[in-house]
ZAMARGU-4260 file (C-alpha; in steps of 0.2 Angstrom, whole numbers, plus 5000, padded with zeros to 4 digits):
<rodrens>
0) 5000/5000/5000 | 5006/5018/4996 | 4993/5029/5006 | 4986/5025/5023 | 4972/5034/5031
5) 4967/5035/5049 | 4949/5041/5050 | 4941/5047/5066 | 4924/5041/5061 | 4916/5029/5048
10) 4907/5041/5036 | 4922/5052/5035 | 4932/5036/5031 | 4920/5032/5017 | 4922/5050/5011
15) 4940/5050/5009 | 4941/5032/5002 | 4929/5038/4989 | 4941/5053/4985 | 4956/5041/4984
20) 4947/5028/4973 | 4940/5041/4961 | 4955/5052/4960 | 4955/5065/4946 | 4956/5065/4927
25) 4966/5059/4918 | 4976/5049/4930 | 4961/5042/4940 | 4962/5035/4958 | 4970/5021/4968
30) 4964/5003/4972 | 4956/5007/4989 | 4947/4998/5003 | 4940/5004/5019 | 4942/4994/5035
35) 4931/4994/5051 | 4944/4996/5064 | 4962/4991/5063 | 4963/4974/5055 | 4972/4959/5063
40) 4978/4952/5046 | 4988/4959/5032 | 4979/4969/5018 | 4974/4961/5002 | 4990/4962/4990
45) 4982/4972/4976 | 4977/4987/4987 | 4986/5004/4985 | 4977/5014/4998 | 4969/5008/5014
50) 4957/5018/5025 | 4955/5013/5043 | 4939/5018/5051 | 4940/5022/5069 | 4927/5029/5082
55) 4940/5041/5089 | 4930/5057/5085 | 4921/5057/5102 | 4931/5043/5111 | 4941/5048/5127
60) 4957/5056/5122 | 4969/5043/5128 | 4958/5029/5119 | 4958/5040/5103 | 4977/5042/5103
65) 4981/5023/5107 | 4969/5017/5093 | 4976/5029/5081 | 4994/5024/5084 | 4989/5006/5083
70) 4981/5010/5066 | 4997/5019/5061 | 5008/5004/5065 | 4997/4992/5054 | 4998/5004/5040
75) 5016/5006/5040 | 5018/4987/5041 | 5008/4987/5025 | 5022/4998/5017 | 5012/5015/5017
80) 5023/5029/5011 | 5011/5043/5016 | 4999/5044/5031 | 4983/5055/5032 | 4974/5058/5048
85) 4956/5062/5042 | 4944/5072/5052 | 4927/5080/5048 | 4927/5094/5036 | 4919/5104/5050
90) 4934/5101/5061 | 4922/5097/5075 | 4929/5089/5091 | 4927/5092/5110 | 4937/5107/5117
95) 4950/5095/5123 | 4952/5086/5107 | 4953/5074/5099 | 4960/5082/5083 | 4975/5090/5092
100) 4981/5076/5103 | 4979/5063/5089 | 4988/5074/5076 | 5002/5077/5089 | 5005/5059/5093
105) 5005/5054/5074 | 5017/5068/5070 | 5029/5063/5084 | 5029/5045/5079 | 5033/5050/5061
110) 5045/5064/5066 | 5035/5076/5056 | 5035/5095/5056 | 5025/5108/5046 | 5011/5096/5045
115) 4996/5102/5034 | 4980/5105/5043 | 4966/5108/5030 | 4948/5103/5033 | 4942/5111/5016
120) 4930/5102/5005 | 4924/5115/4992 | 4913/5103/4983 | 4901/5103/4999 | 4904/5121/5004
125) 4918/5119/5016 | 4932/5131/5014 | 4946/5139/5024 | 4951/5157/5022 | 4962/5167/5034
130) 4963/5152/5045 | 4944/5152/5047 | 4932/5138/5042 | 4917/5142/5032 | 4902/5131/5028
135) 4896/5139/5011 | 4894/5158/5015 | 4893/5156/5034 | 4907/5154/5047 | 4907/5137/5055
140) 4900/5144/5071 | 4885/5151/5062 | 4882/5135/5051 | 4871/5125/5063 | 4887/5115/5069
145) 4886/5125/5085 | 4871/5114/5089 | 4879/5098/5086 | 4874/5086/5100 | 4891/5079/5103
150) 4904/5091/5096 | 4896/5108/5095 | 4908/5120/5086 | 4907/5139/5092 | 4924/5145/5086
155) 4928/5145/5067 | 4946/5150/5069 | 4955/5133/5066 | 4972/5140/5073 | 4964/5144/5089
160) 4954/5128/5091 | 4969/5117/5087 | 4980/5128/5098 | 4969/5124/5113 | 4972/5105/5110
165) 4991/5104/5107 | 5007/5110/5116 | 5015/5111/5099 | 5015/5127/5088 | 5001/5131/5075
170) 5006/5141/5060 | 4996/5147/5045 | 4999/5147/5026 | 4988/5160/5018 | 4977/5160/5003
175) 4989/5172/4994 | 5003/5159/4996 | 4993/5145/4990 | 4987/5155/4975 | 5005/5158/4970
180) 5008/5140/4966 | 5016/5123/4971 | 5033/5130/4975 | 5026/5144/4986 | 5016/5132/4997
185) 5031/5120/4998 | 5043/5134/5003 | 5030/5140/5016 | 5028/5123/5024 | 5047/5120/5024
190) 5049/5136/5033 | 5036/5131/5046 | 5045/5115/5049 | 5062/5122/5050 | 5056/5134/5063
195) 5049/5119/5073 | 5031/5122/5071 | 5022/5106/5070 | 5005/5111/5062 | 5001/5123/5048
200) 4983/5128/5044 | 4983/5130/5025 | 4969/5141/5017 | 4959/5133/5002 | 4944/5140/4994
205) 4943/5129/4978 | 4948/5112/4971 | 4962/5120/4962 | 4969/5125/4979 | 4968/5107/4985
210) 4977/5101/4970 | 4991/5114/4972 | 4993/5109/4990 | 4993/5090/4986 | 5007/5092/4974
215) 5017/5103/4986 | 5015/5089/4999 | 5019/5074/4988 | 5033/5068/4999 | 5025/5073/5016
220) 5025/5058/5028 | 5010/5065/5037 | 4995/5075/5031 | 4979/5080/5041 | 4963/5086/5034
225) 4946/5082/5027 | 4943/5071/5012 | 4947/5086/5000 | 4965/5086/5005 | 4967/5069/4997
230) 4961/5075/4980 | 4977/5077/4971 | 4987/5064/4981 | 4984/5048/4970 | 4991/5056/4954
235) 5008/5059/4964 | 5010/5040/4965 | 5003/5037/4948 | 5014/5049/4939 | 5029/5041/4948
240) 5024/5024/4941 | 5020/5017/4958 | 5002/5014/4956 | 4990/5006/4943 | 4974/5012/4950
245) 4957/5002/4949 | 4939/5004/4943 | 4925/5007/4956 | 4914/4993/4950 | 4898/4987/4958
250) 4888/4971/4958 | 4870/4977/4961 | 4860/4968/4973 | 4841/4963/4972 | 4830/4960/4986
255) 4824/4970/5002 | 4832/4986/5008 | 4832/4997/5023 | 4837/5015/5029 | 4843/5018/5046
260) 4845/5037/5051 | 4853/5042/5067 | 4859/5059/5063 | 4851/5075/5069 | 4859/5087/5057
265) 4848/5099/5047 | 4852/5090/5030 | 4847/5073/5037 | 4831/5079/5044 | 4827/5087/5027
270) 4831/5070/5019 | 4820/5061/5032 | 4806/5073/5029 | 4806/5071/5010 | 4808/5052/5010
275) 4794/5050/5023 | 4781/5059/5011 | 4781/5044/4999 | 4789/5029/5009 | 4785/5021/5026
280) 4794/5028/5040 | 4796/5024/5059 | 4801/5038/5071 | 4810/5030/5086 | 4804/5035/5103
285) 4820/5037/5112 | 4813/5037/5130 | 4805/5020/5125 | 4822/5014/5119 | 4830/5019/5136
290) 4816/5010/5145 | 4818/4994/5134 | 4801/4995/5126 | 4808/4998/5109 | 4821/4986/5103
295) 4830/4981/5087 | 4817/4967/5085 | 4803/4981/5085 | 4813/4990/5071 | 4815/4974/5061
300) 4797/4970/5062 | 4792/4987/5055 | 4805/4985/5041 | 4800/4968/5036 | 4782/4973/5035
305) 4786/4985/5021 | 4796/4973/5009 | 4796/4980/4991 | 4797/4998/4998 | 4811/5008/5005
310) 4807/5008/5024 | 4815/5021/5035 | 4818/5021/5054 | 4826/5036/5061 | 4830/5044/5078
315) 4833/5061/5070 | 4826/5076/5080 | 4827/5095/5081 | 4841/5102/5092 | 4829/5107/5106
320) 4821/5090/5107 | 4838/5081/5107 | 4845/5092/5121 | 4830/5088/5132 | 4832/5069/5130
325) 4851/5071/5133 | 4847/5081/5149 | 4835/5068/5155 | 4845/5052/5151 | 4863/5058/5149
330) 4871/5062/5132 | 4883/5047/5132 | 4870/5035/5138 | 4858/5040/5124 | 4871/5039/5111
335) 4877/5022/5116 | 4860/5015/5117 | 4855/5021/5100 | 4871/5015/5092 | 4868/4998/5099
340) 4850/4998/5093 | 4855/5002/5075 | 4870/4990/5075 | 4859/4975/5081 | 4845/4980/5069
345) 4858/4979/5055 | 4864/4963/5061 | 4847/4955/5061 | 4843/4962/5044 | 4859/4954/5036
350) 4854/4938/5044 | 4837/4939/5036 | 4844/4942/5019 | 4844/4961/5017 | 4858/4966/5005
355) 4856/4985/5004 | 4857/4997/5019 | 4858/5015/5019 | 4864/5024/5035 | 4864/5042/5040
360) 4876/5049/5054 | 4894/5046/5058 | 4892/5037/5075 | 4877/5027/5068 | 4887/5022/5053
365) 4902/5016/5063 | 4890/5005/5074 | 4881/4998/5058 | 4897/4995/5048 | 4906/4985/5062
370) 4890/4975/5065 | 4889/4970/5046 | 4907/4967/5044 | 4906/4955/5059 | 4891/4947/5051
375) 4899/4944/5034 | 4916/4940/5041 | 4924/4952/5029 | 4933/4967/5036 | 4939/4975/5019
380) 4925/4985/5011 | 4927/4988/4993 | 4924/5006/4986 | 4910/5007/4973 | 4903/5022/4964
385) 4899/5039/4971 | 4881/5042/4976 | 4883/5060/4980 | 4899/5070/4984 | 4909/5062/4997
390) 4897/5046/4999 | 4901/5030/4989 | 4893/5013/4989 | 4903/5001/5000 | 4903/4982/4997
395) 4906/4969/5010 | 4909/4951/5006 | 4912/4941/4990 | 4897/4929/4991 | 4881/4939/4992
400) 4889/4955/4996 | 4880/4968/5007 | 4880/4985/5000 | 4881/5000/5012 | 4880/5019/5010
405) 4887/5028/5025 | 4882/5046/5025 | 4889/5059/5036 | 4874/5069/5043 | 4877/5085/5033
410) 4880/5076/5016 | 4869/5072/5002 | 4855/5079/4991 | 4838/5080/4998 | 4833/5064/4989
415) 4849/5055/4994 | 4840/5039/5002 | 4831/5035/4986 | 4846/5039/4975 | 4857/5027/4985
420) 4845/5013/4984 | 4842/5015/4966 | 4861/5014/4963 | 4863/4999/4974 | 4849/4989/4965
425) 4853/4994/4948 | 4872/4997/4948 | 4880/5011/4939
</rodrens>
């Protein structure tokens, strides 16, 4: 393998795996697979990029660091020449971390300085300018992310946020430097490294900026960012003759299907509302879940009663409702119970022959992906075609594969659920 990615959640892992597999014309991308957690066995020999999906985004900091270092060691054992620490394009974390502590641990392990920090993903409206993160035309702190139930973001200054999470220096490479070209960026990063600065927040407002940055860091041992930072990286290896690339083929699956939505983002709530207008939907009563009155079997019975349709079960709710439930039962307790509920539901569905499952929400996706991987006994998830920017189809298992779409809360068009199931069932 050439590129190894350590992703702090599952939807983010799918996002960057999609970027690496797709690449850009004319070179294309790399043969890529996604793994739910650090594998215990070597990677398949044909892979050129491997993405390890962790649940370190909201884990205790010590756990996040330990899990990330274990993933790093496995990727280095596979021969990876370049490591990417992938976090969300909204840079969200708790005030203590985990982006800073994990990034610092990886940088120290690789003896890296002047490490790029760039969560920009212009295709979905995430840009960095003057070190501040924007979501379309709004600062991060005014984008709705300030209401995130687990990692609310009230400060859009990436330098300041990161500076609170690490003892190392945080520098800045401004848009004017990026616009001046590859050598300009390379020189600026080299100067940061020579001065002992560990991290450099790099401005990027367009895909061309990301390609410029990608060429400037072709030989960097460690890169951190959203999936956009990987946009130009495959061609570095392809141009050197080190990679052959691969097609993102998909074997479409017939049969029953289901949608599981655990995100409370505005985008997901809109997708739920639109889908529920024409398809059966089941709103999960969280207090009843906490009381044990709503179980995975309850959800499966609803889904099975609507075979031939596109049934949706969801726990998505408005911010004020979510806060009230968290206050009553405890934030971590609610999140853990819902993750377990969705994971067990997915496990039961796979056992009943379901081969197409769409999932919304990072934590929900992680729980479901791990459950399906265990059920199929296949940790490597093949990257299929892109549904919407940042969201590919994933395929698990060689015999009767299960197709998954793991969607970050804020990603996807309003009709994402229907679009995903259509691609899964008809191929592309």
